[in-house]
ROSE-4610 file (N, C-alpha, C; in Angstrom, 1 decimal, always signed):
// ROSE-4610
residu = [X/X/X/X/X/X/X/X/X/X/X/X/X/X/X/X/X/X/X/X/X/X/X/X/X/X/X/X/X/X/X/X/X/X/X/X/X/X/X/X/X/X/X/X/X/X/X/X/X/X/X/X/X/X/X/X/X/X/X/X/X/X/X/X/X/X/X/X/X/X/X/X/X/X/X/X/X/X/X/X/X/X/X/X/X/X/X/X/X/X/X/X/X/X/X/X/X/X/X/X/X/X/X/X/X/X/X/X/X/X/X/X/X/X/X/X/X/X/X/X/X/X/X/X/X/X/X/X/X/X/X/X/X/X/X/X/X/X/X/X/X/X/X/X/X/X/X/X/X/X/X/X/X/X/X/X/X/X/X/X/X/X/X/X/X/X/X/X/X/X/X/X/X/X/X/X/X/X/X/X/X/X/X/X/X/X/X/X/X/X/X/X/X/X/X/X/X/X/X/X/X/X/X/X/X/X/X/X/X/X/X/X/X/X/X/X/X/X/X/X/X/X/X/X/X/X/X/X/X/X/X/X/X/X/X/X/X/X/X/X/X/X/X/X/X/X/X/X/X/X/X/X/X/X/X/X/X/X/X/X/X/X/X/X/X/X/X/X/X/X/X/X/X/X/X/X/X/X/X/X/X/X/X/X/X/X/X/X/X/X/X/X/X/X/X/X/X/X/X/X/X/X/X/X/X/X/X/X/X/X/X/X/X/X/X/X/X/X/X/X/X/X/X/X/X/X/X/X/X/X/X/X/X/X/X/X/X/X/X/X/X/X/X/X/X/X/X/X/X/X/X/X/X/X/X/X/X/X/X/X/X/X/X/X/X/X/X/X/X/X/X/X/X/X/X/X/X/X/X/X/X/X/X/X/X/X/X/X/X/X/X/X/X/X/X/X/X/X/X/X/X/X/X/X/X/X/X/X/X/X/X/X/X/X/X/X/X/X/X/X/X/X/X/X/X/X/X/X/X/X/X/X/X/X/X/X/X/X/X/X/X/X/X/X/X/X/X/X/X/X/X/X/X/X/X/X/X/X/X/X/X/X/X/X/X/X/X/X/X/X/X/X/X/X/X/X/X/X/X/X/X/X/X/X/X/X/X/X/X/X/X/X/X/X/X/X/X/X/X/X/X/X/X/X/X/X/X/X/X/X/X/X/X/X/X/X/X/X/X/X/X/X/X/X/X/X/X/X/X/X/X/X/X/X/X/X/X/X/X/X/X/X/X/X/X/X/X/X/X/X/X/X/X/X/X/X/X/X/X/X/X/X/X/X/X/X/X/X/X/X/X/X/X/X/X/X/X/X/X]
num = [1/1/1/2/2/2/3/3/3/4/4/4/5/5/5/6/6/6/7/7/7/8/8/8/9/9/9/10/10/10/11/11/11/12/12/12/13/13/13/14/14/14/15/15/15/16/16/16/17/17/17/18/18/18/19/19/19/20/20/20/21/21/21/22/22/22/23/23/23/24/24/24/25/25/25/26/26/26/27/27/27/28/28/28/29/29/29/30/30/30/31/31/31/32/32/32/33/33/33/34/34/34/35/35/35/36/36/36/37/37/37/38/38/38/39/39/39/40/40/40/41/41/41/42/42/42/43/43/43/44/44/44/45/45/45/46/46/46/47/47/47/48/48/48/49/49/49/50/50/50/51/51/51/52/52/52/53/53/53/54/54/54/55/55/55/56/56/56/57/57/57/58/58/58/59/59/59/60/60/60/61/61/61/62/62/62/63/63/63/64/64/64/65/65/65/66/66/66/67/67/67/68/68/68/69/69/69/70/70/70/71/71/71/72/72/72/73/73/73/74/74/74/75/75/75/76/76/76/77/77/77/78/78/78/79/79/79/80/80/80/81/81/81/82/82/82/83/83/83/84/84/84/85/85/85/86/86/86/87/87/87/88/88/88/89/89/89/90/90/90/91/91/91/92/92/92/93/93/93/94/94/94/95/95/95/96/96/96/97/97/97/98/98/98/99/99/99/100/100/100/101/101/101/102/102/102/103/103/103/104/104/104/105/105/105/106/106/106/107/107/107/108/108/108/109/109/109/110/110/110/111/111/111/112/112/112/113/113/113/114/114/114/115/115/115/116/116/116/117/117/117/118/118/118/119/119/119/120/120/120/121/121/121/122/122/122/123/123/123/124/124/124/125/125/125/126/126/126/127/127/127/128/128/128/129/129/129/130/130/130/131/131/131/132/132/132/133/133/133/134/134/134/135/135/135/136/136/136/137/137/137/138/138/138/139/139/139/140/140/140/141/141/141/142/142/142/143/143/143/144/144/144/145/145/145/146/146/146/147/147/147/148/148/148/149/149/149/150/150/150/151/151/151/152/152/152/153/153/153/154/154/154/155/155/155/156/156/156/157/157/157/158/158/158/159/159/159/160/160/160/161/161/161/162/162/162/163/163/163/164/164/164/165/165/165/166/166/166/167/167/167/168/168/168/169/169/169/170/170/170/171/171/171/172/172/172/173/173/173/174/174/174/175/175/175/176/176/176/177/177/177/178/178/178/179/179/179/180/180/180/181/181/181/182/182/182/183/183/183/184/184/184/185/185/185/186/186/186/187/187/187/188/188/188/189/189/189/190/190/190/191/191/191/192/192/192/193/193/193]
x = [-11.9/-10.8/-11.1/-10.5/-10.6/-9.8/-10.4/-9.6/-8.6/-7.3/-6.3/-6.1/-6.2/-6.0/-4.8/-3.8/-2.6/-2.5/-2.4/-2.3/-0.8/-0.5/+0.8/+0.9/+1.7/+1.8/+2.8/+2.4/+3.3/+4.6/+5.7/+7.0/+7.7/+7.3/+8.0/+8.8/+9.0/+9.9/+9.5/+8.2/+7.7/+7.1/+7.1/+6.5/+5.6/+4.4/+3.5/+4.0/+4.0/+4.4/+3.3/+2.7/+1.7/+2.5/+2.2/+2.9/+2.0/+2.4/+1.6/+2.5/+1.8/+2.5/+2.2/+3.1/+3.0/+3.3/+2.4/+2.7/+3.3/+4.4/+5.1/+5.8/+6.3/+7.0/+8.5/+9.1/+10.6/+11.1/+12.0/+12.6/+11.5/+10.4/+9.3/+8.3/+8.5/+7.6/+7.0/+5.8/+5.1/+5.8/+6.1/+6.7/+5.9/+5.9/+5.2/+6.3/+6.5/+7.4/+6.6/+7.3/+6.7/+7.3/+6.5/+6.9/+6.2/+6.7/+6.0/+6.2/+5.2/+5.4/+4.9/+5.3/+5.0/+3.5/+2.9/+1.4/+0.9/+1.7/+1.2/+0.7/+1.3/+0.9/-0.4/-0.7/-1.8/-3.1/-4.1/-5.4/-6.4/-6.4/-7.4/-7.0/-7.6/-7.4/-8.8/-8.8/-10.1/-9.9/-10.9/-10.8/-10.7/-10.0/-9.9/-11.2/-11.3/-12.5/-12.1/-13.1/-12.8/-12.0/-10.9/-10.1/-10.3/-10.4/-10.5/-9.2/-9.0/-7.6/-7.5/-6.3/-6.0/-5.1/-5.4/-4.5/-3.1/-2.1/-0.7/-0.2/-0.7/-0.3/+1.1/+1.9/+3.2/+3.2/+4.4/+4.5/+4.3/+3.6/+3.3/+2.0/+1.4/+0.1/-1.0/-1.8/-2.9/-4.2/-4.5/-5.7/-6.2/-7.4/-8.1/-9.2/-9.2/-10.2/-11.2/-12.5/-13.6/-14.0/-13.7/-13.9/-14.6/-15.9/-16.7/-16.6/-17.0/-17.1/-15.8/-14.6/-13.3/-12.5/-11.8/-10.9/-9.5/-9.0/-7.7/-6.8/-5.6/-4.7/-4.2/-4.1/-3.6/-2.4/-1.4/-0.2/-0.1/+0.3/+0.5/+1.9/+2.0/+3.3/+4.1/+3.4/+4.1/+4.8/+4.2/+4.8/+5.9/+5.8/+6.8/+8.1/+7.9/+9.1/+9.7/+9.1/+9.6/+9.4/+8.4/+8.2/+7.3/+7.3/+6.4/+5.2/+4.0/+2.8/+2.7/+2.3/+2.0/+0.5/+0.0/-1.4/-2.5/-2.1/-3.0/-3.3/-4.6/-4.9/-4.6/-4.3/-4.1/-5.4/-5.6/-6.9/-7.1/-6.1/-6.3/-5.6/-6.2/-5.7/-5.4/-4.2/-3.8/-4.0/-4.9/-5.1/-4.1/-3.2/-2.2/-2.3/-1.8/-1.9/-0.5/+0.0/+1.2/+1.3/+1.9/+2.0/+0.7/-0.4/-1.7/-2.3/-1.7/-2.2/-2.6/-3.6/-4.1/-3.8/-3.2/-2.8/-3.1/-3.5/-3.7/-2.6/-2.3/-1.3/-1.9/-1.9/-2.4/-1.5/-1.9/-1.1/-1.9/-1.3/-2.1/-2.8/-2.3/-3.0/-2.3/-3.0/-2.5/-2.5/-1.4/-1.2/-1.7/-1.1/-1.5/-0.6/-0.9/-0.1/+0.7/+2.1/+3.0/+3.6/+3.7/+4.4/+5.7/+6.7/+8.1/+8.9/+10.1/+11.0/+11.7/+12.2/+12.9/+14.2/+14.8/+16.0/+15.8/+14.6/+14.3/+14.5/+14.5/+14.6/+16.1/+16.5/+17.9/+18.2/+19.4/+19.7/+19.3/+19.0/+18.7/+19.9/+19.6/+20.7/+21.5/+22.8/+23.6/+23.6/+22.6/+22.4/+22.5/+23.1/+23.2/+21.8/+21.6/+20.3/+19.2/+19.4/+18.4/+17.2/+17.3/+16.2/+16.2/+15.9/+16.0/+15.0/+13.9/+12.8/+12.9/+13.9/+14.0/+14.8/+14.2/+14.9/+15.4/+14.9/+15.3/+14.7/+15.1/+14.5/+14.1/+13.1/+12.7/+12.6/+13.0/+12.9/+11.6/+10.6/+9.4/+9.0/+8.9/+8.5/+9.5/+10.7/+11.7/+11.8/+11.0/+11.0/+11.5/+12.1/+12.6/+11.5/+11.2/+10.2/+10.9/+10.7/+11.4/+10.6/+11.2/+10.5/+10.7/+9.6/+9.6/+9.5/+10.2/+10.1/+8.9/+7.7/+6.5/+6.5/+7.1/+7.1/+7.9/+9.0/+9.8/+9.1/+8.4/+7.6/+6.6/+5.8/+4.8/+5.4/+6.5/+7.2/+7.6/+8.2/+8.7/+7.5/+6.5/+5.4/+4.5/+4.0/+3.1/+3.7/+4.9/+5.5/+4.6/+3.9/+2.9/+3.2/+4.2/+4.3/+5.3/+6.3/+7.2/+7.8/+8.1/+8.8/+7.8/+8.2/+7.4/+7.4/+6.3/+6.2/+6.3/+7.4/+7.6/+7.2/+6.6/+6.2/+5.3/+4.4/+3.5/+4.2/+5.2/+6.0/+6.8/+7.4/+8.2/+7.4/+6.2/+5.4/+4.8/+4.8/+4.3/+5.4/+6.6/+7.7/+7.7/+7.9/+8.0/+9.2/+10.3/+11.5/+11.6/+10.6/+10.7/+11.3/+11.8/+12.5/+11.5/+11.8/+11.0/+11.8/+11.3/+11.9/+11.2/+11.8/+11.2/+11.8/+10.9/+11.3/+10.6/+11.4/+10.9/+11.7/+11.0/+11.7/+12.0/+11.5/+11.7/+12.9/+13.8/+15.0/+14.6/+13.6/+13.1/+12.6/+11.7/+11.2/+12.2/+13.1/+14.2/+15.1/+15.4/+16.2/+15.5/+14.2/+13.5/+13.3/+13.2/+13.0/+14.3/+15.4/+16.7/+17.2/+16.6/+17.1/+16.5]
y = [-23.4/-24.0/-24.3/-25.3/-25.6/-24.7/-24.3/-23.5/-24.4/-24.0/-24.8/-24.3/-25.1/-24.7/-25.5/-24.7/-25.3/-25.2/-26.3/-26.4/-26.3/-25.4/-25.2/-25.5/-26.5/-26.9/-26.0/-25.6/-24.8/-25.6/-24.9/-25.5/-26.0/-25.7/-26.1/-25.0/-24.0/-22.9/-22.3/-22.0/-21.3/-20.0/-19.1/-17.8/-17.5/-16.9/-16.5/-15.1/-15.0/-13.7/-13.3/-12.1/-11.6/-11.1/-11.7/-11.4/-10.5/-9.3/-8.3/-7.6/-6.9/-6.2/-4.7/-4.0/-2.6/-2.4/-1.7/-1.4/+0.0/+0.1/+1.4/+1.5/+2.7/+2.9/+2.7/+1.9/+1.7/+1.8/+2.8/+3.1/+3.3/+3.9/+4.3/+3.2/+2.0/+0.8/+0.5/-0.1/-0.5/-1.8/-1.8/-3.0/-3.3/-4.6/-5.0/-5.5/-4.7/-5.1/-6.0/-7.0/-7.9/-7.6/-7.5/-7.2/-8.1/-8.2/-9.0/-8.3/-8.6/-8.3/-9.5/-9.6/-10.7/-10.8/-11.9/-12.1/-11.9/-12.1/-11.9/-10.5/-9.5/-8.1/-7.8/-8.6/-8.3/-8.9/-8.1/-8.5/-8.9/-8.1/-8.4/-7.6/-8.0/-7.3/-6.8/-5.5/-4.9/-4.3/-4.3/-3.5/-2.0/-1.3/+0.1/+0.8/+1.6/+2.4/+3.9/+4.8/+6.2/+6.5/+7.3/+7.7/+9.2/+9.6/+11.0/+11.7/+12.7/+13.3/+14.2/+14.4/+15.3/+16.4/+17.7/+18.8/+18.7/+19.0/+19.1/+17.7/+16.6/+15.3/+15.0/+14.2/+13.9/+13.1/+13.1/+12.2/+10.8/+10.1/+8.7/+8.4/+9.5/+9.3/+9.4/+8.4/+8.4/+9.0/+8.9/+9.4/+8.5/+8.8/+8.1/+7.2/+6.0/+5.0/+4.8/+4.9/+4.6/+3.2/+2.3/+0.9/+0.5/+0.0/-0.4/+0.6/+1.8/+3.0/+3.3/+2.9/+3.3/+3.9/+5.0/+5.7/+5.1/+4.7/+4.1/+4.9/+5.3/+6.0/+5.0/+5.4/+4.6/+5.2/+4.3/+4.7/+4.2/+5.1/+4.7/+4.1/+2.8/+2.2/+2.7/+2.9/+3.4/+4.7/+5.6/+6.9/+6.7/+5.9/+5.7/+5.1/+4.3/+3.6/+4.5/+5.6/+6.6/+6.2/+5.3/+4.9/+5.9/+5.9/+6.6/+5.7/+6.2/+5.3/+4.9/+3.6/+3.1/+3.3/+2.7/+2.9/+2.2/+1.1/+0.3/+1.0/+1.2/+1.9/+1.0/+1.6/+0.8/+0.3/-1.0/-1.5/-2.3/-2.4/-3.2/-2.4/-2.7/-2.1/-3.3/-3.4/-4.4/-3.7/-4.2/-3.7/-4.4/-3.6/-4.2/-3.7/-4.4/-4.0/-4.4/-3.5/-3.8/-2.7/-3.0/-2.1/-1.5/-2.2/-1.7/-0.7/-0.5/+0.5/-0.2/+0.4/-0.2/+0.8/+0.3/+1.1/+0.4/+1.1/+0.4/+0.7/-0.2/+0.0/-0.2/+0.8/+0.8/+0.2/-0.9/-1.6/-1.8/-2.3/-2.6/-3.9/-4.9/-6.1/-7.1/-7.9/-8.9/-10.2/-10.9/-12.1/-13.3/-13.5/-14.6/-14.5/-15.4/-15.6/-16.8/-16.7/-17.8/-18.2/-19.5/-20.0/-20.5/-19.9/-20.2/-20.4/-21.0/-21.2/-19.8/-19.6/-18.4/-18.4/-19.6/-19.7/-19.2/-19.2/-18.8/-17.3/-16.6/-15.1/-14.8/-14.2/-13.9/-12.4/-12.0/-10.6/-9.7/-8.4/-7.5/-7.2/-6.8/-6.4/-5.2/-5.2/-4.1/-3.0/-2.1/-1.0/+0.4/+0.3/+1.6/+2.1/+3.3/+3.9/+3.9/+3.3/+3.3/+2.4/+1.5/+0.6/+0.5/+1.6/+1.7/+0.8/+0.5/-0.2/-1.7/-2.2/-3.6/-4.3/-5.4/-6.1/-7.5/-7.9/-9.2/-9.4/-10.6/-10.9/-12.4/-12.8/-14.2/-14.5/-15.7/-16.1/-17.0/-16.5/-17.2/-17.3/-18.5/-18.8/-18.1/-18.1/-17.5/-16.0/-15.3/-13.9/-13.5/-12.3/-11.8/-11.0/-11.3/-10.6/-9.9/-8.6/-7.8/-7.8/-8.2/-8.1/-6.7/-6.1/-4.7/-4.6/-3.6/-3.2/-2.3/-2.9/-2.1/-1.1/-1.5/-0.6/+0.7/+0.5/+1.7/+2.6/+2.0/+2.8/+3.6/+3.0/+3.7/+4.7/+4.4/+5.3/+6.6/+6.4/+7.6/+8.4/+7.7/+8.5/+9.1/+8.4/+8.9/+9.4/+9.0/+9.5/+9.5/+8.4/+8.3/+7.2/+6.4/+5.2/+5.3/+6.2/+6.4/+5.1/+5.1/+4.0/+2.9/+1.6/+0.5/+0.4/+0.4/+0.3/-1.1/-1.5/-2.8/-3.0/-1.9/-2.0/-3.1/-3.5/-4.6/-5.9/-6.0/-7.3/-7.4/-6.3/-6.4/-6.7/-6.1/-6.3/-7.7/-8.5/-9.8/-10.9/-10.5/-11.5/-12.2/-13.4/-14.2/-15.1/-14.6/-15.5/-16.3/-16.3/-17.0/-16.2/-16.9/-16.2/-15.9/-14.8/-14.3/-14.3/-15.0/-15.0/-14.1/-13.0/-12.1/-12.2/-12.5/-12.7/-11.6/-10.7/-9.6/-9.3/-9.1/-8.8/-7.4/-6.5/-5.0/-4.5/-3.9/-3.4/-2.3/-1.5/-0.4/-1.0/-2.1/-2.7/-3.4/-4.1/-4.8/-3.8/-2.7/-1.6/-1.1/-0.8/-0.3/-1.3/-2.6/-3.5/-3.9/-3.7/-4.1/-3.0/-1.9/-0.8/-0.9]
z = [-6.9/-6.3/-4.8/-4.2/-2.8/-2.0/-0.8/+0.1/+0.8/+0.9/+1.5/+2.9/+3.9/+5.3/+5.8/+6.3/+6.8/+8.3/+9.0/+10.4/+10.8/+11.7/+12.1/+13.6/+14.0/+15.4/+16.1/+17.3/+18.1/+18.4/+18.4/+18.7/+17.5/+16.3/+15.1/+14.5/+15.2/+14.8/+13.5/+13.4/+12.2/+12.5/+11.6/+11.8/+10.6/+10.8/+9.7/+9.2/+7.9/+7.3/+6.3/+6.5/+5.5/+4.3/+3.2/+1.9/+1.1/+0.8/+0.1/-1.0/-1.9/-3.0/-3.1/-3.6/-3.9/-5.4/-6.1/-7.5/-7.6/-8.3/-8.4/-9.7/-10.1/-11.3/-11.0/-11.9/-11.8/-13.2/-13.4/-14.7/-15.8/-15.4/-16.3/-16.6/-16.0/-16.2/-14.8/-14.9/-13.7/-13.2/-11.8/-11.2/-9.9/-9.6/-8.4/-7.4/-6.3/-5.2/-4.2/-3.8/-2.7/-1.4/-0.4/+1.0/+2.0/+3.2/+4.2/+5.6/+6.5/+7.9/+8.7/+9.9/+10.8/+10.9/+10.7/+10.7/+12.1/+13.1/+14.5/+14.7/+14.0/+14.2/+13.3/+12.3/+11.4/+12.0/+12.2/+12.8/+11.7/+10.7/+9.6/+8.3/+7.2/+5.9/+5.5/+5.1/+4.7/+3.3/+2.5/+1.2/+1.5/+0.6/+0.8/+0.9/+1.9/+2.1/+2.1/+2.1/+2.1/+3.4/+3.2/+4.3/+4.5/+5.8/+6.1/+6.2/+5.4/+5.4/+6.6/+7.1/+8.1/+7.6/+7.9/+7.5/+8.1/+7.4/+7.8/+8.3/+7.6/+8.0/+7.5/+8.2/+7.7/+6.5/+5.7/+4.6/+5.0/+4.2/+4.4/+5.2/+5.7/+6.4/+5.3/+5.2/+4.2/+4.6/+5.9/+6.5/+7.6/+8.1/+9.1/+8.5/+9.0/+8.6/+9.7/+9.3/+10.3/+10.1/+11.1/+11.0/+12.3/+12.1/+13.3/+14.4/+14.1/+15.0/+15.7/+15.1/+15.7/+14.6/+14.9/+13.9/+14.0/+12.9/+12.8/+11.9/+12.3/+11.4/+10.4/+9.1/+8.0/+7.4/+7.2/+6.5/+5.1/+4.2/+2.8/+2.6/+2.5/+2.4/+1.2/+0.1/-1.2/-0.9/-0.2/+0.2/+1.2/+2.2/+3.2/+2.5/+1.6/+0.9/-0.2/-0.5/-1.4/-2.9/-3.2/-4.5/-5.2/-6.6/-7.4/-7.7/-7.4/-7.6/-9.1/-9.3/-10.6/-10.9/-11.9/-12.3/-11.4/-10.8/-10.0/-8.7/-8.3/-7.1/-5.9/-4.8/-3.5/-3.1/-3.0/-2.8/-1.5/-0.7/+0.6/+1.8/+2.9/+4.2/+5.1/+5.6/+6.5/+7.9/+8.7/+10.1/+11.0/+11.6/+12.5/+13.9/+14.8/+16.2/+16.9/+17.6/+18.4/+19.5/+20.6/+21.7/+22.1/+22.0/+22.3/+21.4/+20.2/+19.3/+18.0/+17.3/+16.0/+14.9/+13.9/+12.7/+11.4/+10.4/+9.1/+8.2/+7.3/+6.3/+4.9/+4.1/+2.8/+1.8/+1.1/+0.1/-1.1/-2.2/-3.4/-3.3/-2.7/-2.5/-1.5/-0.9/+0.0/-0.7/-0.8/-1.6/-0.7/+0.5/+1.4/+2.6/+3.6/+4.7/+4.5/+4.6/+4.4/+5.7/+6.0/+7.2/+6.8/+7.4/+7.1/+8.4/+8.2/+9.4/+9.5/+10.8/+11.0/+10.2/+10.0/+9.2/+7.7/+7.2/+5.8/+5.7/+6.8/+6.7/+6.6/+5.5/+5.3/+5.7/+6.0/+6.4/+5.3/+5.6/+4.5/+3.6/+2.4/+1.5/+2.1/+1.8/+2.3/+1.3/+1.5/+0.6/+1.3/+2.5/+3.3/+3.7/+3.5/+4.0/+2.9/+1.8/+0.7/+1.1/+2.0/+2.4/+3.9/+4.6/+6.0/+6.8/+6.1/+6.8/+6.6/+5.9/+5.6/+6.7/+7.3/+8.3/+7.8/+6.6/+6.1/+4.8/+4.2/+2.9/+2.9/+2.1/+2.0/+0.5/+0.2/-1.2/-1.3/-2.1/-2.2/-3.7/-4.1/-5.5/-6.5/-6.2/-7.1/-7.0/-6.1/-6.0/-4.6/-4.5/-3.3/-2.6/-1.4/-0.6/+0.5/+0.6/+1.7/+2.9/+4.1/+5.4/+5.9/+6.3/+6.7/+8.3/+8.8/+10.2/+10.4/+10.5/+10.6/+11.8/+12.9/+14.1/+13.7/+13.0/+12.7/+11.7/+10.8/+9.9/+10.6/+11.5/+12.3/+13.2/+13.8/+14.7/+14.0/+12.8/+12.0/+11.4/+10.9/+10.3/+11.3/+12.3/+13.2/+14.5/+14.9/+16.1/+17.3/+17.5/+18.6/+19.6/+19.3/+20.2/+21.3/+21.2/+22.3/+22.8/+24.1/+24.7/+25.0/+25.0/+25.4/+26.9/+27.5/+29.0/+29.5/+30.1/+30.6/+32.1/+32.6/+34.1/+34.4/+33.5/+33.8/+33.8/+32.9/+32.9/+34.2/+34.6/+35.8/+37.1/+37.2/+38.3/+38.5/+37.4/+37.5/+37.6/+37.6/+37.6/+39.0/+38.9/+40.2/+40.2/+39.7/+39.6/+38.4/+37.5/+36.3/+35.2/+34.2/+33.1/+32.0/+31.3/+30.2/+28.9/+27.9/+26.6/+25.7/+25.2/+24.3/+22.9/+22.0/+20.6/+19.8/+19.1/+18.4/+17.2/+16.0/+14.8/+14.6/+15.3/+15.1/+16.0/+15.3/+16.0/+17.0/+16.7/+17.6/+18.9/+18.8/+20.0/+20.8/+20.1/+20.8/+21.6/+20.9/+21.6/+22.8/+22.7/+23.9/+25.0/+24.7/+25.7/+26.4/+25.8/+26.4/+27.3/+27.3/+28.2/+29.6]
């Protein structure tokens, strides 16, 4: 098959979303849940490699990945979301970066990067606390894809990010206006203070 390259022009109100899946057990049968995060935060996708375990690690922490002589903490998304693992092994790691930190997210597979309009992201379902990491939903190919608050997951599992330092932004202001667009409630809350 031919590779399809899609050119997105800046200013057309589109956002890239990394579409991936997690295989889990649901009512005794294997199910594939589809999820997405903002592609701006994803730096690369790597096949699963050996992870170094850490003693007394929190729930959801899969281990440390050695990638190009750098150690990266990796989160198991299936554990964070409270699913029971299915038969398919987690085979991909999405390497993400935000707030100057690099974190891996262990998933079963990456489907593709989809470019959608911001209006295509619908509010999350009203389920109370059963889906605390969901910030929205997208309908893709007749399936519901849950948009995750990756920063919240990282904050709760690793507890290493703390407050966002806006000192560098303030020191460079010269009377111009700054527009901050962020999909994570945690980052929005921290930057508005």
